[in-house]
Residue frames relative to the residue before (quaternion, step in Angstrom):
aa qw qx qy qz dx dy dz
M 1.0000 0.0000 0.0000 0.0000 0.00 0.00 0.00
A 0.4370 -0.6872 0.5167 0.2642 3.56 -0.92 0.95
K 0.3025 -0.7528 0.5553 0.1832 3.57 -0.97 0.83
F 0.0638 -0.7820 0.6195 0.0254 3.53 -1.21 0.64
Y 0.3556 -0.7072 0.5710 0.2175 3.53 -1.34 0.33
D 0.2604 -0.6827 0.6508 0.2064 3.53 -1.24 0.57
T 0.1586 -0.8554 0.4901 0.0539 3.55 -0.16 1.29
H 0.7799 0.1819 -0.1460 0.5808 3.60 1.23 0.19
A 0.2283 0.7645 -0.5619 0.2184 3.56 -0.29 1.31
H 0.2623 -0.7499 0.5882 0.1511 3.56 -1.16 0.66
L 0.0294 0.8594 -0.5077 0.0533 3.55 0.62 1.16
D 0.5795 0.5708 -0.3910 0.4306 3.60 1.22 -0.13
Y 0.4961 0.6751 -0.4273 0.3398 3.61 1.22 -0.20
P 0.6220 -0.5677 0.3884 0.3742 3.61 -1.12 0.58
D 0.5148 0.6737 -0.4019 0.3458 3.59 1.17 -0.52
F 0.7603 0.3937 -0.1904 0.4803 3.60 1.13 -0.65
Q 0.4351 0.7395 -0.4459 0.2549 3.58 1.21 -0.10
A 0.6960 0.5189 -0.2922 0.4011 3.58 0.87 -0.93
D 0.8306 0.1345 -0.0358 0.5392 3.63 1.00 -0.70
F 0.1230 0.8492 -0.5081 0.0749 3.57 1.09 0.70
E 0.6616 0.5132 -0.3216 0.4423 3.60 0.85 -0.88
S 0.6489 0.5058 -0.3176 0.4714 3.58 1.01 -0.76
V 0.6039 0.5482 -0.3443 0.4650 3.56 1.08 -0.72
M 0.6721 0.4863 -0.2915 0.4762 3.57 0.93 -0.89
D 0.6366 0.5263 -0.3295 0.4573 3.59 0.99 -0.78
R 0.6709 0.4895 -0.3072 0.4647 3.58 0.93 -0.86
A 0.6129 0.5413 -0.3515 0.4558 3.57 1.05 -0.68
Q 0.6587 0.5020 -0.3063 0.4694 3.57 0.92 -0.90
A 0.6668 0.5111 -0.3036 0.4494 3.58 0.92 -0.90
A 0.6925 0.4651 -0.2678 0.4821 3.59 1.15 -0.64
G 0.5520 -0.6432 0.3797 0.3706 3.59 1.27 0.01
I 0.4356 0.6745 -0.4788 0.3550 3.58 1.21 0.46
A 0.1852 -0.8670 0.4593 0.0559 3.53 -0.04 1.37
R 0.7877 0.1123 -0.0590 0.6029 3.61 1.16 -0.52
V 0.0629 -0.7708 0.6333 0.0274 3.55 -1.16 0.71
V 0.2057 -0.7582 0.6067 0.1214 3.57 -0.90 0.94
C 0.2274 -0.7766 0.5801 0.0933 3.56 -0.62 1.22
I 0.2658 -0.8241 0.4934 0.0824 3.53 -0.66 1.18
G 0.3262 -0.7416 0.5569 0.1828 3.56 -0.90 0.97
T 0.1917 -0.7866 0.5782 0.1005 3.55 -1.12 0.73
D 0.7475 -0.0057 -0.0601 0.6616 3.57 1.39 -0.08
L 0.7321 -0.4225 0.2573 0.4683 3.61 -1.17 -0.02
D 0.6455 0.5128 -0.3324 0.4581 3.61 0.95 -0.79
S 0.6633 0.4984 -0.2955 0.4736 3.56 0.95 -0.91
S 0.6389 0.5277 -0.3227 0.4574 3.58 1.01 -0.79
E 0.6562 0.4919 -0.3078 0.4825 3.57 0.97 -0.82
A 0.6314 0.5208 -0.3322 0.4688 3.59 1.05 -0.72
A 0.6321 0.5254 -0.3326 0.4624 3.59 1.01 -0.76
I 0.6382 0.5152 -0.3254 0.4706 3.58 1.01 -0.76
R 0.6442 0.5218 -0.3305 0.4511 3.59 0.93 -0.84
L 0.6389 0.5060 -0.3275 0.4780 3.60 1.00 -0.74
A 0.6564 0.5138 -0.3110 0.4565 3.58 0.97 -0.84
E 0.6296 0.5267 -0.3320 0.4646 3.58 1.11 -0.61
R 0.7061 0.4768 -0.2589 0.4550 3.59 1.04 -0.77
Y 0.7999 0.2337 -0.0889 0.5455 3.59 1.04 -0.76
A 0.4746 -0.7215 0.4324 0.2593 3.57 -0.58 1.17
P 0.7018 0.4723 -0.3145 0.4307 3.69 0.84 -0.74
L 0.6569 0.5403 -0.3083 0.4259 3.60 1.21 -0.33
Y 0.0683 -0.7539 0.6529 0.0250 3.52 -1.19 0.78
A 0.3435 -0.7627 0.5214 0.1687 3.56 -1.24 0.30
A 0.1386 -0.6972 0.6898 0.1376 3.49 -1.38 0.51
V 0.1825 -0.8075 0.5567 0.0689 3.57 -0.88 0.93
G 0.3337 0.7446 -0.5251 0.2418 3.55 -0.86 0.94
W 0.4464 -0.6707 0.5345 0.2553 3.51 -1.36 -0.23
H 0.4093 -0.7469 0.4823 0.2046 3.55 -0.58 1.25
P 0.5427 -0.6522 0.4110 0.3335 3.62 -0.91 0.82
C 0.6187 0.5495 -0.3620 0.4292 3.61 1.06 -0.55
N 0.6835 0.4358 -0.2740 0.5175 3.57 1.29 -0.31
A 0.2816 0.8329 -0.4573 0.1336 3.58 1.32 0.14
L 0.6988 0.4955 -0.2955 0.4228 3.59 0.85 -0.89
K 0.6647 0.4784 -0.2980 0.4903 3.57 1.28 -0.25
A 0.4957 0.6858 -0.4179 0.3306 3.58 1.26 -0.15
P 0.5290 -0.5935 0.4864 0.3624 3.60 -1.13 0.55
H 0.6766 -0.5043 0.3389 0.4159 3.56 -1.19 0.51
D 0.8018 0.1072 -0.0245 0.5874 3.58 0.91 -0.92
L 0.2100 -0.8012 0.5544 0.0810 3.56 -0.52 1.25
T 0.5499 0.6867 -0.3930 0.2674 3.54 1.10 -0.62
G 0.6309 0.5555 -0.3480 0.4152 3.60 0.96 -0.77
P 0.7044 0.4378 -0.2813 0.4828 3.63 0.72 -0.98
L 0.6670 0.5054 -0.3216 0.4430 3.59 0.92 -0.80
R 0.6156 0.5500 -0.3536 0.4398 3.60 1.01 -0.69
Q 0.6453 0.4915 -0.3232 0.4874 3.57 1.11 -0.56
L 0.6835 0.5065 -0.2958 0.4344 3.58 0.90 -0.92
V 0.6852 0.5094 -0.3133 0.4157 3.62 0.88 -0.85
K 0.5547 0.6104 -0.3987 0.4009 3.60 1.20 -0.22
H 0.5205 0.6421 -0.4229 0.3713 3.59 1.19 -0.36
P 0.5313 -0.6811 0.3954 0.3122 3.61 -0.81 0.91
K 0.7289 0.4061 -0.2547 0.4887 3.61 1.13 -0.44
V 0.4947 0.5895 -0.4658 0.4368 3.58 1.21 0.39
V 0.1192 -0.8559 0.5032 0.0048 3.55 -0.41 1.27
A 0.8023 0.0848 -0.0430 0.5893 3.62 1.24 -0.14
V 0.3866 -0.6596 0.5838 0.2731 3.51 -1.41 0.15
G 0.5989 0.5605 -0.4214 0.3868 3.58 -0.97 0.85
E 0.5267 0.0148 -0.7663 -0.3676 1.45 -2.35 -0.25
T 0.0735 -0.7897 0.6086 -0.0236 3.48 -1.10 0.87
G 0.3500 0.7360 -0.5321 0.2294 3.57 -1.22 0.30
F 0.5798 -0.5506 0.4572 0.3894 3.53 -1.12 -0.81
D 0.0042 -0.7574 0.6526 0.0197 3.54 -1.19 0.69
Y 0.0536 -0.8105 0.5832 -0.0130 3.56 -0.43 1.27
H 0.4586 0.6817 -0.4485 0.3517 3.57 1.27 0.12
H 0.7660 0.3319 -0.1607 0.5265 3.56 1.13 -0.71
L 0.1670 0.8054 -0.5474 0.1540 3.58 0.97 0.81
P 0.6342 -0.5475 0.3791 0.3929 3.62 -1.11 0.60
S 0.6524 0.5375 -0.3243 0.4246 3.60 0.99 -0.79
K 0.6748 0.4935 -0.2913 0.4649 3.58 1.21 -0.41
Q 0.5426 0.6174 -0.3999 0.4055 3.55 1.28 -0.02
A 0.6016 -0.5865 0.4073 0.3581 3.55 -1.09 0.74
G 0.8302 0.2349 -0.1806 0.4722 3.56 -0.98 0.90
A 0.4219 0.7187 -0.4659 0.2975 3.58 1.26 0.09
A 0.3790 -0.7027 0.5547 0.2340 3.59 -0.95 0.89
P 0.5299 -0.6966 0.3684 0.3134 3.64 -0.56 1.14
E 0.7093 0.4600 -0.2918 0.4475 3.61 0.75 -0.95
A 0.6683 0.4825 -0.3031 0.4782 3.58 0.91 -0.83
A 0.6484 0.5518 -0.3228 0.4133 3.56 0.98 -0.88
M 0.5979 0.5697 -0.3733 0.4227 3.61 1.02 -0.67
G 0.6761 0.4699 -0.2866 0.4897 3.57 0.95 -0.85
D 0.6346 0.5269 -0.3253 0.4625 3.56 1.04 -0.76
D 0.6248 0.5426 -0.3363 0.4495 3.59 1.02 -0.80
A 0.6646 0.5060 -0.3029 0.4588 3.56 0.91 -0.93
R 0.6584 0.4987 -0.3088 0.4717 3.58 0.96 -0.84
Y 0.6347 0.5424 -0.3130 0.4527 3.56 1.03 -0.84
R 0.6682 0.4947 -0.2946 0.4711 3.57 0.90 -0.97
E 0.6767 0.5034 -0.2993 0.4463 3.58 0.87 -0.94
R 0.6577 0.4930 -0.3177 0.4727 3.58 0.97 -0.78
Q 0.6065 0.5335 -0.3568 0.4693 3.59 1.04 -0.67
R 0.6496 0.5158 -0.3179 0.4592 3.58 0.94 -0.87
E 0.6514 0.5328 -0.3210 0.4345 3.58 0.90 -0.90
I 0.7328 0.4079 -0.2633 0.4768 3.59 0.77 -0.94
F 0.5565 0.5722 -0.3860 0.4625 3.59 1.19 -0.45
L 0.6860 0.4811 -0.2817 0.4675 3.58 0.83 -0.99
Q 0.6209 0.5368 -0.3443 0.4559 3.59 1.01 -0.73
Q 0.6918 0.4746 -0.2866 0.4627 3.59 0.92 -0.87
L 0.6181 0.5244 -0.3420 0.4754 3.58 1.06 -0.67
E 0.6155 0.5541 -0.3345 0.4497 3.58 1.06 -0.78
V 0.6702 0.4855 -0.2976 0.4761 3.57 0.90 -0.93
A 0.6484 0.5230 -0.3240 0.4485 3.57 0.90 -0.90
A 0.6747 0.4948 -0.3002 0.4581 3.57 0.88 -0.93
D 0.6631 0.5202 -0.3099 0.4400 3.59 0.94 -0.83
F 0.7674 0.3490 -0.1833 0.5056 3.58 1.08 -0.70
G 0.5190 -0.6802 0.4005 0.3280 3.59 1.23 0.27
L 0.4999 0.6386 -0.4311 0.3956 3.57 1.13 0.66
N 0.3919 -0.6837 0.5576 0.2607 3.53 -1.33 0.27
C 0.4436 -0.7281 0.4843 0.1965 3.56 -1.30 0.35
V 0.3387 -0.6806 0.6132 0.2148 3.51 -1.24 0.67
I 0.1742 -0.8384 0.5157 0.0290 3.54 -0.46 1.29
H 0.1596 -0.7305 0.6594 0.0781 3.51 -1.01 1.01
Q 0.0880 0.7868 -0.6024 0.1014 3.56 -0.72 1.08
R 0.1494 0.7742 -0.6047 0.1129 3.56 -0.71 1.06
D 0.8397 -0.0533 -0.0339 0.5394 3.53 -0.64 1.23
A 0.6851 0.4555 -0.2732 0.4986 3.59 1.12 0.55
L 0.1599 0.8481 -0.4977 0.0864 3.57 1.11 0.61
E 0.6879 0.4991 -0.3132 0.4239 3.61 0.74 -0.97
D 0.6679 0.4852 -0.3104 0.4713 3.58 0.89 -0.85
T 0.6394 0.5274 -0.3307 0.4513 3.59 1.01 -0.78
L 0.6712 0.4876 -0.3011 0.4702 3.58 0.90 -0.89
E 0.6102 0.5543 -0.3520 0.4433 3.60 1.03 -0.73
V 0.6854 0.4672 -0.2872 0.4791 3.58 0.87 -0.92
M 0.6619 0.5079 -0.3196 0.4492 3.59 0.89 -0.84
R 0.6102 0.5522 -0.3548 0.4436 3.60 1.04 -0.69
S 0.6416 0.5360 -0.3298 0.4385 3.58 1.06 -0.71
Y 0.7292 0.3632 -0.2256 0.5342 3.60 1.26 -0.31
A 0.2827 0.7767 -0.5145 0.2282 3.58 1.22 0.36
G 0.7937 0.2579 -0.2237 0.5034 3.53 -0.89 0.98
K 0.6830 0.4521 -0.2780 0.5018 3.58 1.29 -0.20
T 0.7750 -0.1013 0.0838 0.6181 3.55 1.05 -0.79
R 0.2964 -0.7336 0.5852 0.1774 3.56 -1.24 0.54
G 0.2604 -0.7629 0.5672 0.1688 3.54 -1.29 0.27
V 0.2119 -0.6912 0.6587 0.2085 3.51 -1.32 0.38
F 0.2823 -0.7529 0.5765 0.1452 3.56 -0.64 1.17
H 0.1994 -0.8456 0.4872 0.0883 3.50 0.00 1.36
C 0.8154 0.1970 -0.1793 0.5140 3.56 -1.30 0.46
F 0.1297 0.8554 -0.4947 0.0820 3.56 0.96 0.86
A 0.0439 0.8107 -0.5791 0.0738 3.56 -0.82 1.05
N 0.4592 0.6590 -0.4643 0.3733 3.59 1.23 0.37
D 0.6453 -0.5538 0.3648 0.3792 3.55 -1.27 0.12
A 0.7243 -0.4535 0.3039 0.4213 3.54 -1.33 0.15
A 0.6009 0.5598 -0.3672 0.4367 3.60 1.07 -0.63
A 0.6506 0.4946 -0.3118 0.4845 3.58 0.98 -0.83
M 0.6191 0.5422 -0.3428 0.4531 3.59 0.99 -0.82
R 0.6717 0.5033 -0.3114 0.4456 3.59 0.86 -0.90
R 0.6205 0.5261 -0.3465 0.4670 3.60 1.04 -0.69
I 0.6571 0.5084 -0.3046 0.4658 3.58 0.96 -0.84
V 0.6842 0.4832 -0.2867 0.4650 3.57 0.85 -0.97
S 0.6344 0.5402 -0.3380 0.4376 3.60 1.02 -0.73
M 0.6487 0.4970 -0.3081 0.4871 3.59 1.27 -0.41
G 0.5750 -0.5949 0.3796 0.4140 3.58 1.27 -0.11
S 0.5746 0.5751 -0.3847 0.4372 3.58 1.27 0.14
L 0.4111 -0.7067 0.5373 0.2073 3.54 -1.38 0.12
V 0.2676 -0.7020 0.6166 0.2356 3.51 -1.41 0.00
S 0.1833 -0.7718 0.6003 0.1019 3.55 -1.28 0.38
F 0.2472 -0.7987 0.5412 0.0903 3.54 -0.96 0.95
T 0.2702 -0.7671 0.5721 0.1057 3.53 -1.09 0.92
G 0.7688 -0.3349 0.2855 0.4639 3.52 -1.34 -0.37
I 0.4549 0.6719 -0.4618 0.3583 3.60 1.22 -0.21
A 0.6083 0.5868 -0.3512 0.4028 3.58 1.05 -0.71
T 0.6778 0.4796 -0.2907 0.4755 3.60 1.21 -0.39
F 0.5231 0.6597 -0.4144 0.3456 3.61 1.22 -0.28
K 0.5678 -0.6236 0.4183 0.3372 3.59 -0.99 0.80
N 0.7465 0.4062 -0.2190 0.4793 3.58 0.99 -0.80
A 0.6042 0.5809 -0.3399 0.4266 3.60 1.24 0.29
Q 0.1310 0.8157 -0.5510 0.1180 3.59 0.92 0.84
S 0.6124 0.5615 -0.3614 0.4232 3.59 1.02 -0.69
V 0.6367 0.5070 -0.3293 0.4786 3.60 1.05 -0.71
R 0.6492 0.4976 -0.3231 0.4760 3.60 0.97 -0.78
D 0.6183 0.5329 -0.3490 0.4603 3.60 1.04 -0.67
T 0.6487 0.4985 -0.3148 0.4813 3.58 1.01 -0.78
L 0.6315 0.5229 -0.3279 0.4693 3.58 0.98 -0.82
A 0.6427 0.5291 -0.3277 0.4468 3.59 0.93 -0.86
A 0.7164 0.4551 -0.2483 0.4670 3.59 1.04 -0.78
T 0.5861 0.6072 -0.3644 0.3936 3.60 1.22 -0.35
P 0.4898 -0.6618 0.4718 0.3154 3.63 -0.81 0.90
M 0.6126 -0.6025 0.3761 0.3467 3.56 -1.08 0.75
D 0.7271 0.4083 -0.2470 0.4936 3.59 1.11 -0.54
A 0.6517 0.5453 -0.2975 0.4352 3.58 1.26 0.23
F 0.7499 0.3268 -0.2327 0.5260 3.60 1.17 0.29
M 0.1892 -0.7365 0.6363 0.1301 3.50 -1.38 0.40
L 0.4163 -0.6803 0.5439 0.2608 3.55 -1.35 0.14
E 0.0254 0.7924 -0.6070 0.0542 3.57 -1.12 0.68
T 0.3978 -0.6935 0.5329 0.2771 3.53 -1.30 0.18
D 0.1702 -0.7601 0.5815 0.2347 3.60 0.95 -0.92
C 0.2223 0.8087 -0.5178 0.1684 3.56 1.15 0.61
P 0.5260 -0.0769 -0.8426 -0.0869 1.56 -2.25 1.15
Y 0.5215 0.6529 -0.4042 0.3719 3.60 1.25 0.21
L 0.8631 0.2836 -0.1207 0.4001 3.51 -1.47 0.07
A 0.0900 0.8079 -0.5724 0.1073 3.57 0.82 0.95
P 0.4434 -0.7076 0.4805 0.2678 3.60 -0.88 0.89
A 0.6016 -0.4713 0.4660 0.4459 3.54 -1.33 0.09
P 0.6092 -0.1677 -0.7740 -0.0402 1.63 -2.01 1.53
Y 0.5364 0.6513 -0.3878 0.3712 3.63 1.23 0.32
R 0.3023 0.7998 -0.4884 0.1740 3.58 1.26 0.06
G 0.7672 0.3198 -0.2678 0.4872 3.55 -0.92 0.98
K 0.6600 0.4589 -0.3010 0.5130 3.56 1.31 -0.21
R 0.6624 -0.4570 0.3785 0.4573 3.58 -1.26 0.06
C 0.3212 -0.7355 0.5663 0.1876 3.55 -0.93 0.90
E 0.0157 -0.7881 0.6153 0.0068 3.58 -1.23 0.47
P 0.7144 -0.5042 0.2669 0.4053 3.62 -1.15 0.50
S 0.5886 0.5913 -0.3851 0.3946 3.61 1.02 -0.64
Y 0.6254 0.5783 -0.3410 0.3977 3.59 1.13 -0.55
V 0.4033 0.6681 -0.5012 0.3740 3.59 1.21 0.15
K 0.5499 0.6172 -0.3895 0.4060 3.58 1.13 -0.58
E 0.6950 0.4565 -0.2772 0.4814 3.59 0.86 -0.94
I 0.6278 0.5235 -0.3371 0.4671 3.58 1.04 -0.73
S 0.6613 0.5219 -0.3107 0.4402 3.58 0.93 -0.89
E 0.6318 0.5409 -0.3387 0.4398 3.59 1.01 -0.74
V 0.6622 0.4713 -0.3008 0.4989 3.57 1.00 -0.80
A 0.6441 0.5299 -0.3260 0.4450 3.59 0.94 -0.85
A 0.6486 0.5130 -0.3195 0.4627 3.59 0.96 -0.83
A 0.6481 0.5108 -0.3194 0.4658 3.57 0.98 -0.81
V 0.6562 0.5115 -0.3063 0.4625 3.57 0.97 -0.88
K 0.7256 0.4279 -0.2364 0.4843 3.59 0.97 -0.88
G 0.3903 -0.7418 0.4697 0.2773 3.60 1.23 -0.22
C 0.5791 0.5593 -0.3830 0.4529 3.55 1.04 0.78
G 0.5758 -0.5739 0.4483 0.3717 3.54 -1.30 0.15
L 0.6465 -0.5261 0.3809 0.4002 3.55 -1.25 0.38
D 0.6296 0.5374 -0.3495 0.4390 3.61 1.00 -0.70
D 0.6569 0.4960 -0.3106 0.4753 3.58 0.97 -0.82
L 0.6461 0.5082 -0.3192 0.4716 3.58 1.01 -0.79
S 0.6222 0.5396 -0.3279 0.4628 3.56 1.03 -0.80
T 0.6652 0.5104 -0.3075 0.4498 3.57 0.82 -0.98
A 0.6995 0.4838 -0.2788 0.4460 3.57 0.85 -0.98
T 0.7338 0.4352 -0.2653 0.4492 3.60 0.72 -1.01
C 0.6448 0.5013 -0.3384 0.4674 3.60 1.02 -0.65
R 0.6253 0.5228 -0.3393 0.4696 3.58 1.02 -0.74
T 0.6425 0.5211 -0.3172 0.4638 3.57 0.95 -0.86
A 0.6428 0.5237 -0.3226 0.4567 3.59 0.98 -0.84
H 0.6724 0.4881 -0.3058 0.4649 3.60 0.90 -0.85
E 0.6572 0.5014 -0.3176 0.4646 3.59 1.02 -0.71
F 0.6949 0.4665 -0.2685 0.4769 3.57 1.07 -0.73
F 0.7419 0.2801 -0.1589 0.5881 3.57 0.89 -0.99
K 0.2173 -0.8655 0.4332 0.1266 3.54 0.36 1.28
K 0.7023 0.4511 -0.2711 0.4794 3.62 1.14 -0.50
L 0.4370 0.6915 -0.4607 0.3443 3.56 1.30 0.09
Q 0.2172 -0.7946 0.5586 0.0965 3.55 -0.83 1.03
C-alpha cells in the first residue's frame, strides 16, 4: 500500500473527541503515515503539540488563524518562540489573510461602520501574519498559509520574506497562473478533497499543471470531505481518496505520487521524521 501524509488537519477540534482512537486506527489502515495538526490560536497550538506528544505519527504547526485576528494578543512572537522550540513543531501557522469574512460581509453590518471595521481587520491580519513570518524565519521553519480572497496581499507579504521562509498555500483553489506565481517564489500549494468534487474541474486543472515537487495533499479535516464522503465529517484516512484522484489527474501511479508528495513534505517540514 502506498503511504501518504495528511499535511493539514485540525484533530484538536471537538469533532474528534468521541472517537479519536478510531480515527487514528483508520488513518493507519489507509496508509496515512504522518499527520500535521494545525494550530489556529495559542490554545489550539498547544493542543496540537499535546496530540503530537501522545501519537508518534502526529506533528504540530503553531500559529494564529487570520479569521481570529481581532482576538490575538498584541504580540504573538513571545509565546510562539517558546512553542516552536518543541521537537515536533514542524511549521508556523496557519497564518495569512482572509477577506472572505470581512465585517462588511456579515449580516446586518452597517455600511459606514463596516468600512472602518474592514480596514482594522485587514491591518490586524497583516500584523499577526508578519509576526508569525518573523518567528518562522528566526527558527528556520516554513509557514502554513491561509489565503482567501486575498491573493495579491498574501503574495506581497510573502515576497518580503523571500529567502527567509517559504509557505504552503493550503486548500489551494486558485488557478494555474496563481500557482505558478507561488511556485516561482519557492513556495508550494496543497490540495484537499475539493479536487474530488464534480464541480471542481478548475481545481483539477490547476493540480494537473502543478509540478510533482510543488504540491502536497491534505484533508483540512473536519472540513471538505472528499467524494464519496462529501457532506460528512472529514478525517485523515480520506487522503486515500484524494490521492487516487490526484494520481489520475497527474497520470501517474500511487507509488510515484507517494514518493513525490512525501519527499516534498519532508523538504518543507524540516523537522518531520
